[in-house]
N, C-alpha and C positions, 0 to 999 in steps of 0.2 A: 242738262246744261242750261244755265240761266244767266248768261253774261250780256251786259248791255253793249251796244255797238261802240259807245264812247270808251268803255273799259277796254274792249278788244283793240281799238285803234290807237288810243292815246295813253294808256297806262305804260310806263317805262317797261322795257323788257326785263325780265328778272329770272330768279330761280324757277318760277312757275309759268312764265309766259314768253312766248317767242312768235314773231311775225315773219312770214315768208311770202315772196311773190309767187304766183302760180306759174311764172315762167321758169322757176327752178325745176330741175329734173327731180321727179319724185324720189329716186334713189338717193339723191344728195341729202334729202331731208330725213332719211331713215336714222341717221346717227342722232338727230335731235330727239326722235321718239325713243330711241334706245337710252339716251342720256336721261330723259325724264323718268323712264321706267326704272332705271337703276338708282335713281335718287328718290324724290318724294312725289313723283308724278308731275303733271303740268299740262298746259294747253298750248297747242300749235295752231296758229291762225294762218290760213293759206288764202292769199288773194288781197293781202294788205301789206304794203311796203313797210320798211323799218321806220319811216318817218310818219306813218299813220295814213298815207294816201291809200284810198281803196281802188285798186286796179282790177280786182275780180278775175273772172274766168273768160270774159268775152274778148280779151286781148288776143290778137292773132298768133302770138308766140306762147300763149298759156297752155299748159297741159290740162287734160280733162280732170274733172272731179273724180271720176272713176279710177283714173290712174293713181291718184293719191289715196283713194280708199283701199287700194290693193298694195300699198307701199311696203308692207311687211310680209308678203306672201312667202318669201324665202326663209323666214324665221320659223321653220317647222318645229324644231326641237325646243325653241325658247320663244313662244309667241308672246306678243305684247297685248295686254288687256287694254282696250281702248273703245271709245264711242265717238261717233260722227254726228255732226249737226251742220246742215246746210242753211245758211241765213240769207234771205233775199235782201239786197242792198241797192243803192244807187251808186254807181262808180264815179270816179273823178270826172268822166266825160259826160255825166248826166244820164247815162243809160241804166236800165234795169239789169241787174247782175246778181251774182251770188258770191259768198265767201264760204270756205269750209273750215269748220272747227273740229280739231281732233283732240279729245280729252284723254290723256294717258293716265292710267292707274299705276301706282308704284308696284314693282315686283318685289314681294316680301319673302319669297321662298327660293328664288334662284336669280342668278345674274343673267341678264339678257345679253347675248353675244351676236355681233354683226356677222353676215355671211362670210366676211374675210377673217373671222376669228379675232376681231378687235372688240374691246369693251369700251363704251363711252359712258361718261357721268356728267350730269348737269351740275355746274357749280356757278352760282351767281347768274349772270346773263350769258354764260358761255357753256358750250358743250365740249368737254375735253376727252382725249384718248388716254386711257389709264395705262400706266407702266405695268410690268409683270407683277411687281411687288404690291402695288395698289389694287390691282385686279385680285390678287390672292387674298388680300385683306378683305375686300368686298365679298369674296366667296365664303370666307369665315363668317362674316356678318350675316350672310344669308343662310348659313348652315349647310352649304355645299361642300365645304372642306374642313377638315379637322386637323389640328396640329399633330396629333399622335399618328396620323396616317402619312405624314411626310417622310420621305426617304432620307436616311443619314448617309450621305455619300462617302464619308471617310471612315465609316464603321466597317468592321469585318466580323466573320463568324467567331474569331478569337475573342471578341468582345463579349460573347454570350457565355454565361456560366452554365456549363453542361449539367452540373448537379441540379441547378434550378429547372432546366429543361426536363430532366428525368422526374423531378418532383412534380412539375407541371403536368406531365403525362399521367402520373399516378392519380393526381387530383381529378383529372378529366376522364380517367378510366380508359385511356387510349393504349395502344400497344407501345411498350417500352422499346421495342426494336426499331421504331421509327427514327430516322436521323434528325438532327437538329433543324436542317433545312426543311425537311418534310413537315415537322411540327410547326415551324414558323409559317410556311406556305399555307398549311391547312387553316391557320388563324389569320391569314392575310397580313402577316407581319414581315414577310419577305417577298419583294417584288423586283423583277428586272435585275436581279443580282445584288440588290441592296436590302438592308434591314430598315424597318420603319422605326420611328421614335418610340412607338409603343413596344416594339420588339426589344429595343435597347433597354427599356425600363422594366422588362419582364423579370 
């Protein structure tokens, strides 16, 4: 990471840059990291106020650098790819201090989910919570979800052509004695009492 102090302090916050005081609780900043990871990546600067003032970590109410470095330890199943850099600075009080830079890589293969099962996304200079529909679209984008795997809630087994199921079994070389539900379940086309879109298209 090779960012100038001027860039980190005075560049307007954007899709790729956010500044936070070290007085903020580390857990409160987790959504910013998740938002960056679910978008195009970004840089979180800790120890610099929104207006560019360097308050660092020497402040009595500041949390430790280590606590921010462990900010995502709860994200066991969907870890965030990130790098840390500690930069020596002179804070606004004229004292030697540090700021922490967290550079977040975009997550290209999966959606990063917060411990409370919420998904955040960076948009412009804000980190927003995604609705169910937008979260699902992001999962499609990351290849975690496929349209054909969705359940069709208003479909019943009567919508399935029994002759096609029999033909399907012959084609696969399976036992013709299997029921329609057994055939669908074996191919993951029937779950929780519902038929998937792929099952309907069979």
